Structure formats: structure tokens, C-alpha cells
TORKESE-980644 format. One record per residue (C-alpha): residue number from 0; residue in one letter; x, y, z. Coordinates in Angstrom, 3 decimals. Layout:
// TORKESE-980644
+-----+---+----------+----------+----------+
!   k ! r !        u !        v !        w !
+-----+---+----------+----------+----------+
! NUM ! a !        X !        Y !        Z !
...
+-----+---+----------+----------+----------+
***
This chain:
// TORKESE-980644
+-----+---+----------+----------+----------+
!   k ! r !        u !        v !        w !
+-----+---+----------+----------+----------+
!   0 ! m !    4.876 !   -9.038 !  -23.956 !
!   1 ! r !    3.089 !   -5.759 !  -24.684 !
!   2 ! q !   -0.513 !   -5.515 !  -23.538 !
!   3 ! q !   -3.042 !   -4.786 !  -26.312 !
!   4 ! t !   -4.792 !   -1.455 !  -25.848 !
!   5 ! r !   -8.583 !   -1.533 !  -26.024 !
!   6 ! l !   -9.477 !    1.250 !  -28.426 !
!   7 ! v !  -13.290 !    0.999 !  -28.586 !
!   8 ! p !  -14.854 !    2.661 !  -26.816 !
!   9 ! g !  -12.069 !    5.090 !  -26.193 !
!  10 ! l !  -10.367 !    8.297 !  -27.151 !
!  11 ! l !   -7.335 !    8.968 !  -29.289 !
!  12 ! i !   -5.509 !   12.149 !  -28.360 !
!  13 ! a !   -3.038 !   13.492 !  -30.924 !
!  14 ! t !    0.495 !   14.202 !  -29.762 !
!  15 ! s !    2.673 !   16.977 !  -31.136 !
!  16 ! q !    4.388 !   14.429 !  -33.398 !
!  17 ! l !    1.221 !   14.171 !  -35.478 !
!  18 ! t !    1.600 !   16.906 !  -38.098 !
!  19 ! d !   -1.307 !   16.026 !  -40.414 !
!  20 ! p !   -3.481 !   19.196 !  -40.294 !
!  21 ! n !   -6.634 !   17.036 !  -40.100 !
!  22 ! f !   -5.456 !   15.663 !  -36.763 !
!  23 ! q !   -3.279 !   18.298 !  -35.086 !
!  24 ! r !   -4.427 !   18.509 !  -31.460 !
!  25 ! a !   -7.364 !   16.224 !  -32.299 !
!  26 ! v !   -9.457 !   14.261 !  -29.827 !
!  27 ! v !  -11.052 !   11.304 !  -31.619 !
!  28 ! l !  -13.861 !    9.105 !  -30.330 !
!  29 ! m !  -13.159 !    5.594 !  -31.572 !
!  30 ! v !  -16.316 !    3.801 !  -32.733 !
!  31 ! e !  -14.844 !    0.798 !  -34.556 !
!  32 ! h !  -11.548 !   -1.089 !  -34.464 !
!  33 ! t !  -11.262 !   -4.454 !  -36.226 !
!  34 ! s !   -8.716 !   -6.385 !  -38.251 !
!  35 ! t !  -10.089 !   -4.691 !  -41.390 !
!  36 ! g !   -9.579 !   -1.133 !  -40.147 !
!  37 ! s !  -10.644 !    1.536 !  -37.687 !
!  38 ! m !  -13.103 !    4.401 !  -37.577 !
!  39 ! g !  -13.499 !    7.382 !  -35.288 !
!  40 ! l !  -15.072 !   10.819 !  -35.033 !
!  41 ! v !  -13.036 !   13.923 !  -34.284 !
!  42 ! l !  -14.768 !   15.668 !  -31.379 !
!  43 ! n !  -12.990 !   19.008 !  -31.378 !
!  44 ! r !  -13.365 !   20.433 !  -34.883 !
!  45 ! a !  -16.361 !   22.765 !  -35.115 !
!  46 ! a !  -17.695 !   23.432 !  -38.601 !
!  47 ! k !  -19.085 !   26.784 !  -39.715 !
!  48 ! l !  -22.446 !   25.049 !  -40.176 !
!  49 ! t !  -25.128 !   24.973 !  -37.453 !
!  50 ! l !  -27.793 !   22.378 !  -36.659 !
!  51 ! g !  -30.376 !   24.956 !  -37.703 !
!  52 ! e !  -28.851 !   25.094 !  -41.179 !
!  53 ! v !  -28.693 !   21.287 !  -41.413 !
!  54 ! a !  -32.331 !   20.940 !  -40.314 !
!  55 ! s !  -33.443 !   23.620 !  -42.774 !
!  56 ! g !  -31.488 !   22.063 !  -45.646 !
!  57 ! q !  -32.996 !   18.632 !  -44.962 !
!  58 ! e !  -36.471 !   20.043 !  -44.202 !
!  59 ! l !  -36.378 !   18.618 !  -40.668 !
!  60 ! e !  -37.947 !   20.067 !  -37.541 !
!  61 ! l !  -35.553 !   21.237 !  -34.844 !
!  62 ! a !  -36.210 !   21.622 !  -31.113 !
!  63 ! l !  -36.074 !   25.199 !  -29.867 !
!  64 ! g !  -32.664 !   26.094 !  -28.513 !
!  65 ! r !  -30.696 !   23.764 !  -30.797 !
!  66 ! e !  -30.596 !   25.995 !  -33.901 !
!  67 ! k !  -27.221 !   27.546 !  -33.033 !
!  68 ! d !  -25.555 !   24.271 !  -31.954 !
!  69 ! r !  -22.435 !   23.711 !  -34.036 !
!  70 ! v !  -21.972 !   20.869 !  -36.467 !
!  71 ! h !  -18.592 !   19.146 !  -36.081 !
!  72 ! v !  -16.072 !   17.937 !  -38.643 !
!  73 ! g !  -15.815 !   14.252 !  -37.748 !
!  74 ! g !  -12.859 !   13.698 !  -40.060 !
!  75 ! p !  -11.612 !   13.996 !  -43.607 !
!  76 ! v !  -13.239 !   10.824 !  -44.986 !
!  77 ! e !  -16.666 !   11.212 !  -46.668 !
!  78 ! p !  -17.236 !   14.797 !  -45.437 !
!  79 ! q !  -20.752 !   14.822 !  -46.926 !
!  80 ! r !  -21.856 !   11.923 !  -44.695 !
!  81 ! g !  -23.510 !   12.643 !  -41.334 !
!  82 ! f !  -23.041 !   10.847 !  -38.018 !
!  83 ! v !  -25.131 !   11.574 !  -34.924 !
!  84 ! l !  -23.725 !   10.905 !  -31.461 !
!  85 ! h !  -26.525 !   10.918 !  -28.903 !
!  86 ! d !  -27.705 !    9.560 !  -25.568 !
!  87 ! d !  -31.131 !    8.200 !  -26.620 !
!  88 ! p !  -31.343 !    4.419 !  -25.990 !
!  89 ! s !  -34.894 !    4.347 !  -27.417 !
!  90 ! q !  -33.724 !    5.381 !  -30.912 !
!  91 ! p !  -34.438 !    2.309 !  -33.132 !
!  92 ! e !  -31.479 !    2.904 !  -35.476 !
!  93 ! r !  -28.489 !    3.107 !  -33.165 !
!  94 ! h !  -25.121 !    1.539 !  -32.474 !
!  95 ! r !  -24.007 !    1.486 !  -28.841 !
!  96 ! v !  -20.552 !    3.074 !  -28.556 !
!  97 ! g !  -20.338 !    3.062 !  -24.766 !
!  98 ! p !  -22.452 !    3.610 !  -21.644 !
!  99 ! g !  -24.981 !    6.341 !  -22.454 !
! 100 ! l !  -23.400 !    6.943 !  -25.860 !
! 101 ! f !  -24.962 !    5.894 !  -29.167 !
! 102 ! l !  -24.248 !    6.499 !  -32.845 !
! 103 ! s !  -26.924 !    6.806 !  -35.547 !
! 104 ! l !  -26.304 !    7.130 !  -39.265 !
! 105 ! t !  -29.586 !    7.753 !  -41.074 !
! 106 ! l !  -31.883 !   10.701 !  -41.763 !
! 107 ! d !  -34.678 !    8.587 !  -40.251 !
! 108 ! a !  -32.770 !    8.729 !  -36.947 !
! 109 ! l !  -31.670 !   12.351 !  -37.308 !
! 110 ! g !  -35.213 !   13.741 !  -37.553 !
! 111 ! p !  -36.476 !   12.477 !  -34.173 !
! 112 ! l !  -33.160 !   13.280 !  -32.483 !
! 113 ! l !  -33.268 !   16.894 !  -33.694 !
! 114 ! r !  -36.842 !   17.295 !  -32.409 !
! 115 ! r !  -35.846 !   16.240 !  -28.857 !
! 116 ! p !  -35.430 !   19.355 !  -26.698 !
! 117 ! e !  -33.613 !   17.367 !  -24.015 !
! 118 ! g !  -30.708 !   14.988 !  -24.212 !
! 119 ! q !  -27.244 !   15.151 !  -25.670 !
! 120 ! l !  -26.507 !   15.351 !  -29.388 !
! 121 ! r !  -23.400 !   15.938 !  -31.491 !
! 122 ! f !  -23.754 !   15.943 !  -35.284 !
! 123 ! c !  -20.558 !   15.240 !  -37.234 !
! 124 ! l !  -19.845 !   15.402 !  -40.945 !
! 125 ! g !  -17.225 !   12.928 !  -42.140 !
! 126 ! y !  -15.104 !   10.507 !  -40.148 !
! 127 ! a !  -11.523 !    9.498 !  -39.490 !
! 128 ! g !  -10.500 !    6.146 !  -40.932 !
! 129 ! w !   -7.461 !    3.891 !  -40.820 !
! 130 ! g !   -6.604 !    0.794 !  -42.845 !
! 131 ! p !   -5.657 !   -2.570 !  -41.336 !
! 132 ! g !   -2.789 !   -2.134 !  -38.859 !
! 133 ! q !   -2.328 !    1.572 !  -39.662 !
! 134 ! l !   -3.626 !    2.884 !  -36.349 !
! 135 ! e !   -1.535 !    0.426 !  -34.336 !
! 136 ! e !    1.561 !    1.668 !  -36.182 !
! 137 ! e !    0.662 !    5.304 !  -35.482 !
! 138 ! i !    0.124 !    4.575 !  -31.783 !
! 139 ! a !    3.406 !    2.651 !  -31.582 !
! 140 ! s !    5.248 !    5.568 !  -33.211 !
! 141 ! g !    3.929 !    7.963 !  -30.553 !
! 142 ! a !    1.456 !    9.879 !  -32.730 !
! 143 ! w !   -1.517 !    9.113 !  -30.466 !
! 144 ! l !   -2.241 !    8.680 !  -26.776 !
! 145 ! t !   -5.228 !    6.578 !  -25.776 !
! 146 ! g !   -7.759 !    7.380 !  -23.096 !
! 147 ! e !  -11.111 !    6.386 !  -21.711 !
! 148 ! v !  -14.330 !    7.892 !  -22.967 !
! 149 ! t !  -17.511 !    8.707 !  -21.111 !
! 150 ! a !  -20.721 !   10.144 !  -22.483 !
! 151 ! a !  -19.829 !   13.440 !  -20.774 !
! 152 ! s !  -16.414 !   13.589 !  -22.463 !
! 153 ! a !  -18.005 !   12.942 !  -25.855 !
! 154 ! f !  -20.669 !   15.653 !  -25.549 !
! 155 ! h !  -19.120 !   18.394 !  -23.458 !
! 156 ! g !  -16.112 !   20.560 !  -23.848 !
! 157 ! e !  -15.414 !   23.415 !  -26.170 !
! 158 ! p !  -13.676 !   22.408 !  -29.401 !
! 159 ! d !  -10.926 !   24.988 !  -28.844 !
! 160 ! t !   -9.981 !   23.629 !  -25.407 !
! 161 ! l !  -10.975 !   19.935 !  -25.542 !
! 162 ! w !   -7.446 !   18.720 !  -26.374 !
! 163 ! e !   -5.922 !   20.481 !  -23.353 !
! 164 ! t !   -8.719 !   19.535 !  -20.950 !
! 165 ! t !   -8.616 !   15.897 !  -22.086 !
! 166 ! l !   -4.859 !   15.718 !  -21.496 !
! 167 ! r !   -5.170 !   17.405 !  -18.097 !
! 168 ! g !   -7.944 !   14.950 !  -17.195 !
! 169 ! m !   -5.422 !   12.179 !  -17.881 !
! 170 ! g !   -2.912 !   13.818 !  -15.531 !
! 171 ! l !   -0.754 !   15.237 !  -18.346 !
! 172 ! e !    0.263 !   18.824 !  -18.960 !
! 173 ! p !   -0.105 !   19.775 !  -22.667 !
! 174 ! g !    3.291 !   21.520 !  -22.575 !
! 175 ! w !    4.921 !   18.175 !  -21.841 !
! 176 ! l !    4.045 !   16.984 !  -25.336 !
! 177 ! v !    6.634 !   18.588 !  -27.572 !
! 178 ! p !    7.760 !   17.602 !  -31.094 !
! 179 ! g !   10.615 !   15.130 !  -31.157 !
! 180 ! g !    9.935 !   13.912 !  -27.624 !
! 181 ! m !   12.512 !   16.212 !  -25.975 !
! 182 ! a !   11.496 !   19.116 !  -23.789 !
! 183 ! k !   13.556 !   22.288 !  -24.053 !
! 184 ! c !   15.192 !   23.262 !  -20.791 !
+-----+---+----------+----------+----------+
***
């Protein structure tokens, strides 16, 4: 009998078999997995937009030093919708994702979070979504590896190198993951 993998909280790490350009070399923070579907946020896709531009466009105050922080592309679904990953347990509108890791969805939450000069924050536009059973099928076919998430792994790491560093942190060499499952000798 195959053991069920706990996906939330956790990471999905794309393998080379996953050719969808939205998810090539993606590292996804899973925030929901139920019988009706799954939802996650891609952590390693930086947008051209900065937090300074988001704050200005929404007429929100921004703590000094955060204006050049990158916004992230959380996934291809609802790209106009914002999601804020943060470490503030005092935020009234929050969903606990894991230890020291919270998700907020409203402008009412975004304003106070942007004004905080301290603490961790990652603003994502859009999300990754799967229908009932779809993600389990993709995992079974070898499209995704699963891993553990910590607050540090969700907030730190450069988008360009997060896939490789996540794999190496799991004890895997990125070169081992080749299309078709066969390494060239």
C-alpha cells in the first residue's frame, strides 16, 4: 500500500518531465490540498513589478527599503489577484500555512504588512491551481517531487537559483533529473 504524501504545508519541485512553461523548474509552496482541488504559489518566478510600484498603484505606504523588492508570479491562475506570504502572527486577516508562515489575501492586510520595516514578506500575483485528483496524477507520473517547507525556504533564495538549491537541500543533484528518466552516459 502506497503511503499518502502530505502536501500542505510543503513544496512541489518540478522535474524535467514537466514541460508546461508556467512550471518549468518551478518551486511551489502548497497552501491548500483537498478533495475539491489544490492551490499553491510559485516561489521562484520574479515579476518585472516591484513592491514600490504596487504600493504606489494602490496608494499604500511602504516601509523604507522595501521599494525595490520584487513581486512574484504566483502562478497562471487569476494573475491580477494578490497573495501576501508573511511571518506576522498578529495580522488579523491571515491563514496559517506552516510554522512562522502566513498567507493574507486582502488589501486591508497588505497595507499594514507593507508598512512593517521588519519581518518577511513575499507578494505574489496569481496562483497555481489543480482540479480534483489532478495533482496526485501529476505526482504519480513523475512531474513533481515533494519536499518540506520552512518559513526560511519560502522567503529566501533567489528566483534564478531556488530550484537548484531546493533540490540540493533534498540531497539531489539537479543534473540527475533529466527528461525521460534516463541519464546519458
